Backbone as CSV, one residue per row, in Angstrom:
resi,resn,N_x,N_y,N_z,CA_x,CA_y,CA_z,C_x,C_y,C_z
1,UNK,155.659,39.711,201.158,156.117,38.513,201.854,157.260,37.876,201.069
2,UNK,158.275,37.414,201.769,159.432,36.804,201.125,159.033,35.501,200.447
3,UNK,159.592,35.258,199.276,159.327,34.027,198.545,160.607,33.536,197.903
4,UNK,160.698,32.222,197.735,161.828,31.624,197.039,161.712,31.961,195.559
5,UNK,162.745,32.573,194.984,162.675,33.009,193.595,163.718,32.324,192.709
6,UNK,164.503,31.428,193.273,165.490,30.698,192.480,164.784,29.553,191.740
7,UNK,165.530,28.775,190.990,164.957,27.682,190.212,164.310,26.638,191.124
8,UNK,163.045,26.320,190.856,162.313,25.357,191.682,162.942,23.970,191.628
9,UNK,163.510,23.621,190.486,164.091,22.292,190.329,165.265,22.048,191.285
10,UNK,165.907,23.122,191.722,167.008,22.975,192.675,166.504,22.423,194.007
11,UNK,165.269,22.771,194.345,164.696,22.284,195.600,164.475,20.775,195.534
12,UNK,164.004,20.306,194.383,163.808,18.869,194.214,165.143,18.137,194.282
13,UNK,166.128,18.699,193.631,167.443,18.064,193.637,168.039,18.061,195.037
14,UNK,167.778,19.113,195.796,168.302,19.155,197.168,167.694,18.056,198.025
15,UNK,166.420,17.742,197.779,165.750,16.695,198.557,165.861,15.322,197.906
16,UNK,166.485,15.276,196.710,166.709,14.032,195.983,165.420,13.295,195.642
17,UNK,164.364,14.038,195.419,163.112,13.439,194.959,162.222,14.519,194.354
18,UNK,161.289,14.120,193.525,160.395,15.077,192.890,159.398,15.628,193.899
19,UNK,159.330,16.949,193.964,158.348,17.614,194.811,157.201,18.164,193.980
20,UNK,157.276,17.965,192.676,156.235,18.368,191.718,155.929,19.868,191.824
21,UNK,157.003,20.652,191.680,156.898,22.104,191.794,156.761,22.795,190.444
22,UNK,157.000,22.058,189.342,156.997,22.672,188.012,155.885,22.140,187.117
23,UNK,154.860,21.570,187.713,153.720,21.128,186.917,154.049,20.000,185.966
24,UNK,153.643,20.137,184.708,153.777,19.069,183.721,155.234,18.685,183.457
25,UNK,156.151,19.606,183.632,157.570,19.318,183.384,158.062,18.183,184.272
26,UNK,157.476,18.067,185.467,157.904,17.044,186.423,157.607,15.632,185.926
27,UNK,156.695,15.504,184.966,156.295,14.198,184.466,156.989,13.835,183.154
28,UNK,157.945,14.654,182.742,158.644,14.397,181.488,160.130,14.150,181.732
29,UNK,160.807,13.746,180.675,162.245,13.495,180.772,163.039,14.786,180.909
30,UNK,162.374,15.938,180.740,163.039,17.229,180.904,163.265,17.580,182.370
31,UNK,162.625,16.839,183.253,162.811,17.101,184.686,164.277,16.884,185.055
32,UNK,164.965,17.901,185.577,166.401,17.789,185.878,166.765,16.634,186.808
33,UNK,165.840,16.255,187.678,166.172,15.217,188.646,166.316,13.848,187.986
34,UNK,165.809,13.720,186.756,165.940,12.462,186.030,167.403,12.180,185.681
35,UNK,168.169,13.248,185.460,169.573,13.071,185.078,170.549,13.533,186.159
36,UNK,170.057,14.398,187.060,170.955,14.944,188.090,170.302,14.804,189.457
37,UNK,170.130,13.581,189.900,169.472,13.331,191.182,170.482,13.437,192.326
38,UNK,171.030,14.636,192.468,171.956,14.933,193.559,171.855,16.431,193.838
39,UNK,172.217,16.863,195.037,172.064,18.274,195.416,172.830,19.201,194.489
40,UNK,172.317,20.399,194.228,173.018,21.368,193.383,174.235,21.919,194.095
41,UNK,175.128,22.481,193.342,176.323,23.069,193.946,177.577,22.381,193.469
42,UNK,178.692,23.083,193.586,179.981,22.569,193.118,180.374,21.303,193.870
43,UNK,180.712,20.274,193.114,181.184,18.992,193.653,180.135,18.285,194.500
44,UNK,178.867,18.664,194.381,177.826,18.038,195.205,177.677,16.557,194.884
45,UNK,177.857,16.224,193.616,177.702,14.829,193.200,178.716,13.927,193.885
46,UNK,179.880,14.484,194.200,180.945,13.672,194.787,180.778,13.484,196.294
47,UNK,179.945,14.314,196.911,179.783,14.224,198.363,178.947,13.013,198.735
48,UNK,179.401,12.255,199.690,178.692,11.056,200.118,178.592,11.008,201.648
49,UNK,178.587,12.153,202.289,178.568,12.187,203.752,177.214,11.692,204.265
50,UNK,177.241,10.933,205.347,176.031,10.391,205.948,175.380,11.456,206.818
51,UNK,174.072,11.599,206.670,173.356,12.610,207.444,173.241,12.208,208.909
52,UNK,173.331,13.202,209.761,173.130,12.967,211.183,171.639,12.828,211.461
53,UNK,171.286,12.513,212.692,169.870,12.408,213.056,169.164,13.742,212.814
54,UNK,169.830,14.820,213.213,169.261,16.153,212.973,169.114,16.421,211.482
55,UNK,170.117,16.016,210.706,170.083,16.238,209.264,168.905,15.526,208.612
56,UNK,168.635,14.307,209.034,167.509,13.546,208.501,166.186,14.222,208.835
57,UNK,166.073,14.696,210.082,164.846,15.375,210.505,164.637,16.671,209.728
58,UNK,165.732,17.408,209.537,165.658,18.666,208.808,165.240,18.451,207.361
59,UNK,165.799,17.413,206.726,165.463,17.149,205.335,163.978,16.796,205.176
60,UNK,163.424,16.040,206.119,162.007,15.700,206.034,161.132,16.933,206.218
61,UNK,161.559,17.813,207.116,160.799,19.051,207.317,160.831,19.912,206.069
62,UNK,162.011,20.064,205.483,162.157,20.873,204.278,161.384,20.266,203.106
63,UNK,161.374,18.955,203.054,160.680,18.255,201.977,159.182,18.582,202.009
64,UNK,158.580,18.500,203.185,157.145,18.776,203.318,156.874,20.264,203.116
65,UNK,157.679,21.106,203.745,157.471,22.553,203.647,157.560,23.028,202.207
66,UNK,158.550,22.549,201.490,158.740,22.969,200.107,157.682,22.387,199.191
67,UNK,157.207,21.192,199.478,156.153,20.589,198.665,154.906,21.459,198.650
68,UNK,154.570,22.025,199.811,153.365,22.840,199.920,153.642,24.328,199.698
69,UNK,154.896,24.678,199.457,155.249,26.057,199.125,155.086,27.031,200.274
70,UNK,155.511,26.630,201.462,155.334,27.469,202.646,156.644,28.065,203.132
71,UNK,156.539,29.242,203.736,157.679,29.829,204.429,157.883,29.101,205.755
72,UNK,159.065,29.244,206.329,159.370,28.576,207.590,158.391,28.978,208.692
73,UNK,158.089,30.272,208.792,157.184,30.743,209.841,155.775,30.189,209.657
74,UNK,155.318,30.093,208.405,154.005,29.534,208.129,153.950,28.062,208.532
75,UNK,154.981,27.326,208.156,155.024,25.902,208.454,155.055,25.666,209.962
76,UNK,155.828,26.482,210.655,155.925,26.335,212.111,154.573,26.617,212.776
77,UNK,153.838,27.580,212.250,152.514,27.879,212.792,151.562,26.702,212.616
78,UNK,151.630,26.057,211.457,150.791,24.876,211.228,151.150,23.772,212.223
79,UNK,152.449,23.625,212.471,152.878,22.601,213.417,152.374,22.919,214.827
80,UNK,152.499,24.158,215.252,152.056,24.551,216.587,150.553,24.320,216.755
81,UNK,149.791,24.607,215.710,148.345,24.374,215.770,148.033,22.878,215.836
82,UNK,148.790,22.081,215.091,148.588,20.630,215.113,148.936,20.058,216.481
83,UNK,149.927,20.651,217.127,150.372,20.192,218.439,149.284,20.364,219.493
84,UNK,148.431,21.340,219.304,147.377,21.629,220.277,146.172,20.692,220.145
85,UNK,146.122,19.958,219.047,144.969,19.097,218.801,145.217,17.679,219.296
86,UNK,144.136,16.948,219.519,144.224,15.567,219.986,144.508,14.636,218.820
87,UNK,145.503,13.789,218.988,145.857,12.852,217.928,147.337,12.914,217.604
88,UNK,147.729,12.219,216.556,149.127,12.193,216.133,149.459,13.517,215.444
89,UNK,150.378,14.265,216.028,150.687,15.610,215.553,151.115,15.634,214.086
90,UNK,151.971,14.705,213.691,152.448,14.685,212.319,151.331,14.458,211.313
91,UNK,150.445,13.532,211.629,149.332,13.241,210.724,148.378,14.427,210.638
92,UNK,148.109,15.056,211.770,147.232,16.231,211.791,147.842,17.349,210.951
93,UNK,149.161,17.506,211.032,149.862,18.523,210.254,149.642,18.309,208.758
94,UNK,149.873,17.091,208.280,149.729,16.794,206.852,148.278,16.958,206.411
95,UNK,147.345,16.482,207.222,145.925,16.578,206.870,145.471,18.038,206.806
96,UNK,146.034,18.880,207.675,145.705,20.308,207.645,146.257,20.968,206.390
97,UNK,147.474,20.623,206.023,148.076,21.182,204.809,147.283,20.781,203.570
98,UNK,146.715,19.580,203.586,145.902,19.136,202.451,144.601,19.919,202.351
99,UNK,144.186,20.540,203.434,142.951,21.325,203.429,143.146,22.735,202.880
100,UNK,144.395,23.159,202.700,144.632,24.491,202.160,143.968,24.632,200.789
101,UNK,143.394,25.796,200.546,142.652,26.027,199.311,143.535,25.880,198.079
102,UNK,144.747,26.432,198.122,145.627,26.316,196.952,145.974,24.857,196.668
103,UNK,146.139,24.062,197.732,146.432,22.647,197.542,145.247,21.917,196.928
104,UNK,144.038,22.244,197.377,142.839,21.598,196.838,142.666,21.933,195.352
105,UNK,142.923,23.187,194.987,142.844,23.585,193.578,143.839,22.773,192.750
106,UNK,145.022,22.575,193.278,146.041,21.769,192.598,145.615,20.310,192.511
107,UNK,145.152,19.750,193.610,144.753,18.347,193.638,143.573,18.066,192.697
108,UNK,142.679,19.028,192.547,141.527,18.838,191.665,141.903,18.946,190.190
109,UNK,143.079,19.495,189.915,143.541,19.578,188.535,143.296,20.911,187.858
110,UNK,142.836,21.905,188.618,142.624,23.232,188.034,143.954,23.934,187.764
111,UNK,145.016,23.472,188.398,146.356,24.045,188.221,147.362,22.910,188.149
112,UNK,148.457,23.145,187.445,149.457,22.085,187.257,150.472,22.022,188.388
113,UNK,150.451,23.007,189.284,151.352,23.012,190.434,150.712,23.842,191.542
114,UNK,151.196,23.703,192.747,150.644,24.491,193.854,150.978,25.972,193.674
115,UNK,152.124,26.262,193.094,152.491,27.655,192.842,151.513,28.300,191.876
116,UNK,151.182,27.576,190.821,150.215,28.088,189.860,148.841,28.213,190.509
117,UNK,148.491,27.249,191.336,147.198,27.291,192.032,147.112,28.514,192.933
118,UNK,148.220,28.828,193.602,148.243,29.979,194.501,147.986,31.274,193.725
119,UNK,148.572,31.382,192.538,148.364,32.571,191.713,146.909,32.681,191.255
120,UNK,146.351,31.567,190.837,144.958,31.573,190.387,144.011,31.958,191.523
121,UNK,144.307,31.474,192.707,143.465,31.790,193.871,143.561,33.269,194.220
122,UNK,144.774,33.791,194.304,144.951,35.196,194.681,144.383,36.149,193.634
123,UNK,144.278,35.697,192.391,143.698,36.520,191.330,142.179,36.398,191.279
124,UNK,141.630,35.621,192.208,140.184,35.573,192.372,139.411,34.823,191.322
125,UNK,139.898,33.656,190.897,139.225,32.896,189.844,138.267,31.823,190.368
126,UNK,138.150,31.691,191.694,137.353,30.591,192.242,136.336,31.050,193.287
127,UNK,135.309,30.209,193.442,134.292,30.405,194.471,134.275,29.174,195.362
128,UNK,133.998,29.398,196.639,133.784,28.296,197.572,132.393,28.484,198.165
129,UNK,131.523,27.519,197.905,130.126,27.627,198.347,129.503,28.934,197.856
130,UNK,129.843,29.282,196.593,129.322,30.479,195.916,129.844,31.797,196.492
131,UNK,130.855,31.725,197.320,131.488,32.933,197.865,132.903,33.059,197.300
132,UNK,133.263,34.262,196.928,134.611,34.488,196.399,135.656,34.285,197.492
133,UNK,136.678,33.485,197.184,137.779,33.236,198.124,139.090,33.437,197.377
134,UNK,139.919,34.357,197.857,141.212,34.614,197.208,142.372,34.467,198.185
135,UNK,142.164,33.637,199.205,143.186,33.396,200.223,143.700,31.966,200.083
136,UNK,144.939,31.765,199.632,145.475,30.416,199.424,145.444,29.535,200.673
137,UNK,145.591,30.148,201.854,145.652,29.376,203.091,144.276,29.045,203.674
138,UNK,143.220,29.468,203.000,141.862,29.165,203.454,141.717,27.653,203.604
139,UNK,141.191,27.192,204.760,141.069,25.764,205.016,139.683,25.250,204.618
140,UNK,139.687,24.248,203.786,138.442,23.656,203.298,137.846,22.718,204.339
141,UNK,136.516,22.626,204.335,135.790,21.720,205.217,135.017,20.708,204.381
142,UNK,134.668,19.573,205.002,133.930,18.532,204.300,132.641,19.093,203.701
143,UNK,132.430,18.809,202.428,131.217,19.260,201.757,131.350,20.574,201.022
144,UNK,132.475,21.267,201.187,132.669,22.544,200.488,132.720,22.330,198.978
145,UNK,132.052,23.215,198.262,131.974,23.134,196.804,132.839,24.224,196.170
146,UNK,133.703,23.811,195.280,134.607,24.729,194.573,134.125,24.913,193.144
147,UNK,134.053,26.159,192.708,133.637,26.454,191.338,134.596,27.459,190.712
148,UNK,134.816,27.290,189.423,135.547,28.302,188.668,134.548,29.392,188.319
149,UNK,134.913,30.641,188.542,134.014,31.748,188.212,133.668,31.724,186.726
150,UNK,132.467,32.146,186.411,132.018,32.138,185.012,132.979,32.892,184.098
151,UNK,133.468,34.047,184.574,134.358,34.851,183.738,135.737,34.213,183.564
152,UNK,136.029,33.190,184.385,137.345,32.547,184.334,137.317,31.189,183.645
153,UNK,136.155,30.743,183.224,136.022,29.396,182.664,136.721,29.206,181.326
154,UNK,137.123,30.294,180.696,137.798,30.180,179.407,139.326,30.314,179.531
155,UNK,139.816,30.405,180.742,141.259,30.552,180.945,142.002,29.325,180.412
156,UNK,142.958,29.564,179.530,143.713,28.462,178.935,144.509,27.694,179.980
157,UNK,145.027,28.411,180.966,145.862,27.753,181.967,145.063,26.701,182.731
158,UNK,143.789,26.964,182.972,142.940,25.987,183.662,142.625,24.810,182.754
159,UNK,142.266,25.095,181.512,141.914,24.020,180.575,143.118,23.158,180.223
160,UNK,144.277,23.764,180.097,145.487,22.985,179.822,145.787,22.025,180.964
161,UNK,145.589,22.497,182.188,145.822,21.648,183.348,144.784,20.535,183.436
162,UNK,143.541,20.865,183.132,142.468,19.875,183.200,142.667,18.753,182.174
163,UNK,143.235,19.090,181.029,143.477,18.078,179.995,144.447,17.011,180.485
164,UNK,145.368,17.417,181.345,146.365,16.465,181.847,145.845,15.669,183.034
165,UNK,144.693,16.071,183.558,144.133,15.420,184.743,143.279,14.230,184.333
166,UNK,143.717,13.033,184.654,142.957,11.826,184.344,141.956,11.536,185.460
167,UNK,140.808,11.025,185.080,139.773,10.719,186.072,140.273,9.746,187.126
168,UNK,141.112,8.807,186.716,141.626,7.801,187.647,142.602,8.392,188.653
169,UNK,143.088,9.610,188.360,144.070,10.240,189.253,143.406,11.034,190.368
170,UNK,142.088,11.198,190.311,141.390,11.967,191.335,141.474,11.257,192.687
171,UNK,141.836,11.992,193.710,142.004,11.434,195.043,140.642,11.155,195.687
172,UNK,140.573,10.166,196.590,139.283,9.707,197.127,138.500,10.725,197.941
173,UNK,139.144,11.778,198.426,138.409,12.756,199.225,137.947,13.965,198.393
174,UNK,138.135,13.852,197.066,137.730,14.925,196.160,136.859,14.367,195.040
175,UNK,135.985,15.205,194.512,135.233,14.843,193.311,135.278,16.030,192.362
176,UNK,135.147,15.756,191.070,135.277,16.813,190.074,134.345,16.567,188.908
177,UNK,133.681,17.620,188.463,132.867,17.597,187.249,133.578,18.480,186.237
178,UNK,134.253,17.853,185.279,135.040,18.613,184.308,134.161,19.479,183.410
179,UNK,132.949,19.029,183.150,132.064,19.763,182.256,131.667,21.113,182.831
180,UNK,131.417,21.151,184.127,130.986,22.396,184.775,132.117,23.101,185.514
181,UNK,133.289,22.452,185.553,134.445,22.985,186.289,134.076,23.240,187.746
182,UNK,133.479,22.219,188.349,133.113,22.274,189.757,133.650,21.040,190.481
183,UNK,134.047,21.223,191.716,134.549,20.113,192.503,134.030,20.176,193.921
184,UNK,134.115,19.056,194.620,133.660,18.988,196.012,134.774,18.424,196.884
185,UNK,135.022,19.100,198.000,135.956,18.589,199.013,135.123,17.674,199.907
186,UNK,135.144,16.390,199.624,134.237,15.445,200.271,134.500,15.285,201.762
187,UNK,135.757,15.193,202.123,136.119,15.013,203.538,137.610,15.241,203.729
188,UNK,138.004,15.413,204.970,139.429,15.557,205.285,140.078,14.191,205.066
189,UNK,141.169,14.127,204.313,141.768,12.827,203.973,142.453,12.144,205.153
190,UNK,142.556,10.846,205.050,143.376,10.084,205.981,144.824,10.171,205.510
191,UNK,145.749,10.131,206.438,147.163,10.272,206.066,147.586,9.211,205.064
192,UNK,147.082,8.008,205.198,147.479,6.920,204.311,147.085,7.190,202.861
193,UNK,146.099,8.057,202.652,145.628,8.352,201.301,146.377,9.517,200.648
194,UNK,147.130,10.265,201.439,147.823,11.444,200.911,149.117,11.024,200.214
195,UNK,149.258,11.321,198.926,150.465,10.934,198.184,151.646,11.857,198.477
196,UNK,152.134,11.783,199.695,153.273,12.603,200.109,154.354,11.681,200.640
197,UNK,155.478,11.617,199.919,156.579,10.733,200.307,157.483,11.441,201.305
198,UNK,157.036,11.466,202.539,157.809,12.108,203.604,157.413,11.494,204.940
199,UNK,158.325,11.573,205.889,158.072,11.040,207.229,157.826,12.206,208.181
200,UNK,156.561,12.539,208.388,156.215,13.687,209.215,156.574,13.490,210.692
201,UNK,156.763,12.229,211.118,157.134,11.985,212.505,158.508,12.577,212.811
202,UNK,159.383,12.601,211.813,160.704,13.198,212.010,160.602,14.712,212.196
203,UNK,159.580,15.321,211.617,159.336,16.758,211.821,158.928,17.000,213.262
204,UNK,158.096,16.122,213.785,157.673,16.229,215.181,158.878,16.123,216.107
205,UNK,159.758,15.183,215.805,160.966,15.007,216.617,161.879,16.232,216.515
206,UNK,161.967,16.820,215.325,162.816,17.998,215.127,162.324,19.165,215.966
207,UNK,161.042,19.445,215.916,160.488,20.580,216.629,160.325,20.325,218.127
208,UNK,160.474,19.070,218.544,160.309,18.738,219.957,161.607,18.894,220.734
209,UNK,162.685,19.204,220.028,163.986,19.314,220.701,164.085,20.616,221.495
């Protein structure tokens, strides 16, 4: 499957905000966007053109898609599925993306980024309700229990990430026991609780054209 292989920080600079794609680096002064908060490319800093309505919608779509590390076709499929459900399509889209297994692993603090979480999941380091799950797109349901496999509990990458995870940073729809490396997906989050700085309604408008 095709994947973006260029520098992740360029994506943040293109959207002019942190998408938290590089884990701990995003929280330090080494983050490129701290000093170069403008799109990459020759003379990009000098460009001051105003975005059109389409441009604004496109940027919001790219912002959300890149935050969750999805290909265009994957993102479009999530949107089409959200469109079929009752309720606000944009909110349903974001809430569904938050249910992805790789995202939950990241949110719980087992990984420092969604990219790292995706690798850990595909390498089979986790259990869901005592069943092995190695599919990043697996959708979590309320009450699902996530565990680090016994053979994986000594992985430095997990412990390093957990050290940076403060108890106060845990989101309200998740719970975590650091001692046992187990977490619970308590419920599907409300959009207002999801820390995503994007306007999903503009995505709905973009795809509705």
